[in-house]
C-alpha positions in Angstrom: 13.8 -14.1 -2.7 13.5 -12.7 0.8 15.8 -13.0 3.7 16.5 -15.0 6.8 16.3 -14.1 10.5 18.7 -15.6 13.0 17.5 -16.1 16.6 19.3 -17.6 19.6 17.2 -19.6 22.1 18.5 -21.8 24.9 21.9 -21.9 23.3 20.6 -22.9 19.9 20.5 -20.8 16.7 17.2 -20.8 14.9 17.0 -19.7 11.2 13.6 -18.3 10.1 12.7 -17.1 6.6 10.9 -13.8 6.6 7.4 -15.0 6.0 6.1 -12.2 3.7 6.9 -11.1 0.2 8.6 -7.7 0.2 7.6 -5.0 -2.3 8.3 -1.4 -3.1 6.2 1.5 -4.4 8.5 2.2 -7.4 7.2 5.7 -8.2 7.9 6.8 -4.6 11.3 5.4 -4.2 12.3 6.5 -7.7 10.2 9.7 -8.2 11.5 10.2 -11.8 9.6 7.0 -12.8 6.3 8.9 -12.2 7.0 10.6 -15.5 8.0 7.4 -17.2 11.8 8.2 -16.9 14.4 5.6 -16.0 11.7 3.0 -15.3 13.7 0.1 -16.8 16.8 1.0 -14.7 14.7 1.2 -11.5 13.1 -2.1 -12.2 16.4 -3.8 -13.0 17.9 -2.4 -9.8 15.1 -3.7 -7.7 15.1 -7.1 -9.5 18.8 -7.5 -8.9 18.2 -7.2 -5.2 17.0 -10.6 -3.7 15.3 -8.6 -1.0 12.4 -7.7 -3.3 9.5 -9.7 -4.8 7.0 -7.1 -5.9 6.8 -3.6 -7.5 3.8 -1.2 -7.5 3.6 1.1 -10.5 1.2 3.8 -11.7 -1.0 3.4 -14.9 1.4 4.3 -17.7 0.3 4.1 -21.3 -0.6 0.5 -22.3 2.5 -0.2 -24.5 4.8 1.0 -21.7 2.9 -1.0 -19.1 3.2 -4.2 -21.2 7.0 -3.7 -21.5 7.3 -3.0 -17.8 5.2 -6.0 -16.8 7.1 -8.3 -19.2 10.5 -7.0 -17.9 9.4 -7.4 -14.2 8.1 -10.9 -14.8 11.3 -11.9 -16.6 13.2 -10.7 -13.5 10.9 -12.6 -11.2 8.9 -9.7 -9.8 5.2 -9.5 -9.3 3.5 -6.3 -10.4 0.5 -4.4 -8.9 -1.2 -1.4 -10.4 -1.4 1.7 -8.2 -4.3 4.0 -9.1 -3.9 6.3 -6.1 -1.8 8.8 -7.9 -4.3 9.0 -10.7 -7.2 9.4 -8.3 -5.5 12.1 -6.2 -4.0 14.1 -9.0 -7.2 14.2 -11.1 -9.7 14.3 -8.2 -11.5 11.2 -9.4 -14.3 10.8 -6.9 -16.4 7.6 -7.0 -18.3 8.9 -3.9 -19.1 12.3 -5.3 -22.5 13.7 -4.6 -22.5 15.1 -8.1 -23.6 12.2 -10.3 -21.8 13.3 -13.4 -18.5 13.5 -11.4 -19.1 10.1 -9.9 -20.0 8.6 -13.3 -16.9 10.0 -14.9 -14.6 8.7 -12.1 -16.2 5.3 -12.4 -15.6 5.2 -16.2 -12.0 6.1 -15.8 -11.4 3.5 -13.1 -13.2 0.8 -15.0 -11.0 1.6 -18.0 -8.0 1.2 -15.7 -9.2 -2.2 -14.5 -9.6 -3.3 -18.1 -6.1 -2.0 -18.8 -4.7 -4.0 -15.9 -6.3 -7.1 -17.4 -4.8 -6.5 -20.8 -1.3 -6.2 -19.4 -1.7 -9.2 -17.1 -1.8 -7.4 -13.8 -4.1 -9.0 -11.2 -4.0 -6.6 -8.3 -5.2 -3.0 -8.5 -5.0 -0.5 -5.6 -7.2 2.5 -5.2 -8.4 5.1 -2.7 -11.2 7.5 -2.1 -11.2 11.2 -2.9 -11.8 14.3 -0.7 -14.0 14.0 2.5 -17.2 16.0 1.9 -17.5 16.9 5.6 -19.6 15.4 8.4 -22.9 16.6 6.9 -22.5 14.7 3.7 -20.3 11.8 4.8 -22.9 9.1 5.2 -24.3 9.8 1.8 -20.8 9.7 0.3 -20.1 6.4 2.0 -23.3 5.0 0.6 -22.3 6.1 -2.9 -18.9 4.7 -2.3 -20.3 1.3 -1.6 -22.3 1.3 -4.8 -19.4 2.4 -6.8 -17.1 -0.2 -5.4 -19.6 -2.9 -6.2 -19.5 -1.7 -9.8 -15.8 -1.8 -9.9 -15.6 -5.2 -8.2 -18.0 -6.6 -10.8 -15.7 -5.6 -13.6 -12.6 -6.7 -11.8 -14.1 -10.1 -10.9 -14.7 -10.8 -14.6 -10.9 -10.8 -15.0 -9.9 -12.4 -11.6 -8.5 -9.0 -10.4 -8.4 -8.1 -6.8 -9.1 -4.5 -5.7 -7.2 -3.2 -2.8 -8.7 -0.1 -1.0 -6.1 2.1 0.8 -7.0 4.3 3.8 -5.5 7.8 4.1 -5.8 10.6 6.6 -9.0 12.6 7.0 -7.7 15.5 9.1 -4.2 16.6 8.2 -3.0 16.5 4.6 -4.9 14.4 2.0 -8.2 14.7 4.0 -9.9 11.8 2.2 -13.2 10.2 2.8 -11.5 7.0 4.0 -10.3 7.8 6.3 -10.4 5.8 9.6 -9.7 2.1 9.2 -12.9 1.0 11.1 -15.0 2.9 8.6 -13.1 1.3 5.7 -13.7 -2.2 7.3 -17.4 -1.6 7.4 -17.5 -0.5 3.7 -15.4 -3.4 2.5 -17.4 -5.9 4.5 -20.6 -4.5 3.0 -19.3 -4.8 -0.5 -18.0 -8.3 0.1 -21.5 -9.5 0.8 -21.8 -9.4 -3.0 -18.2 -9.4 -4.2 -15.3 -11.0 -2.5 -12.5 -9.6 -4.6 -11.9 -6.5 -2.5 -9.7 -6.0 0.6 -7.9 -3.4 2.7 -4.5 -1.8 2.2 -3.2 -0.5 5.5 -0.3 1.9 5.5 1.9 2.4 8.6 2.7 5.9 7.3 -0.9 6.9 7.7 -1.3 5.5 11.2 -0.1 8.6 13.1 -2.4 10.7 11.1 -5.3 8.4 11.9 -4.4 8.0 15.6 -4.1 4.2 14.9 -1.6 1.5 15.7 -1.1 -1.9 14.0 -3.4 -3.3 16.7 -6.4 -2.2 14.5 -5.4 -5.0 12.1 -6.7 -7.6 14.6 -10.2 -6.4 13.6 -9.8 -7.0 9.9 -7.5 -10.0 9.4 -10.1 -11.6 7.1 -10.1 -8.7 4.7 -6.4 -7.5 4.9 -4.9 -7.7 1.4 -1.7 -5.6 1.6 0.6 -3.5 3.8 2.7 -0.4 3.2 5.6 0.4 5.5 6.9 4.0 5.8 6.7 7.3 7.7 4.5 10.3 8.0 6.2 13.7 8.2 5.7 15.7 11.5 5.5 19.5 10.8 4.4 22.5 12.9 0.8 22.3 11.8 0.5 18.5 12.2 1.5 15.9 9.7 2.3 15.7 6.0 1.8 12.6 3.9 5.1 12.9 2.1 6.5 9.4 2.9 10.0 10.6 4.0 12.7 8.0 4.5 13.2 6.6 7.9 15.1 8.7 10.4 15.2 11.9 8.4 14.1 15.1 10.3 10.4 14.9 11.1 9.9 11.2 10.1 7.4 9.5 12.3 7.8 5.7 12.6 11.0 3.6 13.2 12.2 0.2 14.1 9.8 -0.2 17.1 6.7 0.7 15.1 7.6 -1.7 12.3 8.4 -4.4 14.8 5.0 -4.0 16.3 3.4 -4.2 12.9 5.3 -7.4 12.0 4.3 -9.0 15.4 0.6 -8.2 14.8 0.8 -9.6 11.2 2.3 -12.8 12.6 -0.4 -13.0 15.3 -3.3 -12.6 12.8 -1.8 -15.1 10.3 -1.3 -12.5 7.5 0.2 -14.0 4.4 0.1 -11.1 1.9 3.0 -8.8 1.1 4.6 -5.8 2.8 5.8 -2.9 0.6 8.0 0.0 1.4 6.6 3.4 0.5 9.5 5.8 1.0 10.6 8.9 -1.0 13.9 10.7 -1.1 13.9 14.3 0.1 16.1 17.0 -1.4 19.7 15.9 -1.3 18.9 12.2 -0.9 19.2 9.5 -3.4 16.7 6.7 -4.1 19.2 4.1 -3.0 19.8 5.9 0.3 16.1 5.7 1.4 15.6 2.2 0.0 18.6 0.7 1.7 17.7 2.5 5.0 14.2 1.0 4.8 15.7 -2.4 4.3 17.9 -2.0 7.4 14.8 -0.9 9.4 12.9 -4.0 8.3 15.8 -6.3 9.1 16.2 -4.9 12.6 12.4 -4.8 13.2 12.0 -8.4 12.0 14.7 -9.5 14.4 13.0 -7.7 17.3 9.5 -9.0 16.4 10.5 -12.6 16.1 12.6 -12.6 19.2 9.5 -11.4 21.0 7.3 -14.0 19.3 9.8 -16.8 20.2 9.9 -15.6 23.9 6.1 -16.1 24.1 6.4 -19.8 23.2 
C-alpha cells in the first residue's frame, strides 16, 4: 500500500515511495461509526483504497471489536484502539486529585487494555482529562506519572504500546496535557521504568498549543504516532472539531503538512501518519477524506523536493 512521489532533478525523474504508513481515524471521518453504525462499510471503503494501511477505532463491545479487527486484518489493515473518546466523554481522569476518581479511571483503562489484548490490538492511544489549573497542576502531573506506570505495566504484559496524545490547554478541550514539552517530560520519566509508551502529536492541535512541527526534533526517540488535520478558527479562539482541509475556518494546509513531513524525514521517524478529519454539515465522508489525500500528496511532493534540493 502507499503511494509514489515523482521528483525531477538535473533532468532525471526520481520515484520515491512515501516512507510512512498512512492511517485514518475512522470514527472522525465516518462519524456514524461512533455509534457502531455502518462500520463494515467504512472499513471496506478504506481497505479498498491502496492509500491506507491503518484504521483507528474506539472501544466497541468485545464481539464487535473482534469482528472489526478480523475484517480489517483480512483486508490488510492494521488496527489501533483509540481511548480518547471514552476518556473525554466520560471524564476519566487518571490524574485526578480525588483518589476514588483516579482509581475508577485506572480500572476502566486497565480493562480497555485487557480488551485490546483479547481482540489482538497492540497499540492503544489515550489522553489526559481536564487541566486542574496552575495551583494543582504539578500534583496532577505527578499522579499522572504514577497512573501511566500502572497502565504501562499491564500493557507490557501483553506487548501493547501506549500512545499518549497531547491536546490544547487553553481553548477547547483544556486538558492537563497540554504542551508537548510537558508531555515529553512525563513520558521520559515513565520510560525510566517502562519503555512501552510514546507520544502522539497532532498537527490539528499545534495552533492551539502555539507549536510547530519543529518541536518534534526534541522528542524523536519517543514519537510513536502522528495525526494530520486542522483546528477550527472561531471568534473566541479555536475549536478542536477537526474540520476538513480548506473549509471555512480550517487552520493548516499544504504548507503546514509539508513542514511536518520534512521534519519527520529529518528526525528519522518511521511510524505512521493518520488523517483526523471530520465532515461538517453538508459534507460527505468521502469529500473530506479525498481532500485530505490530495493535501498529503501535494505536501509530500513539496517536502521531498525541498529535501532533495538540500542534497
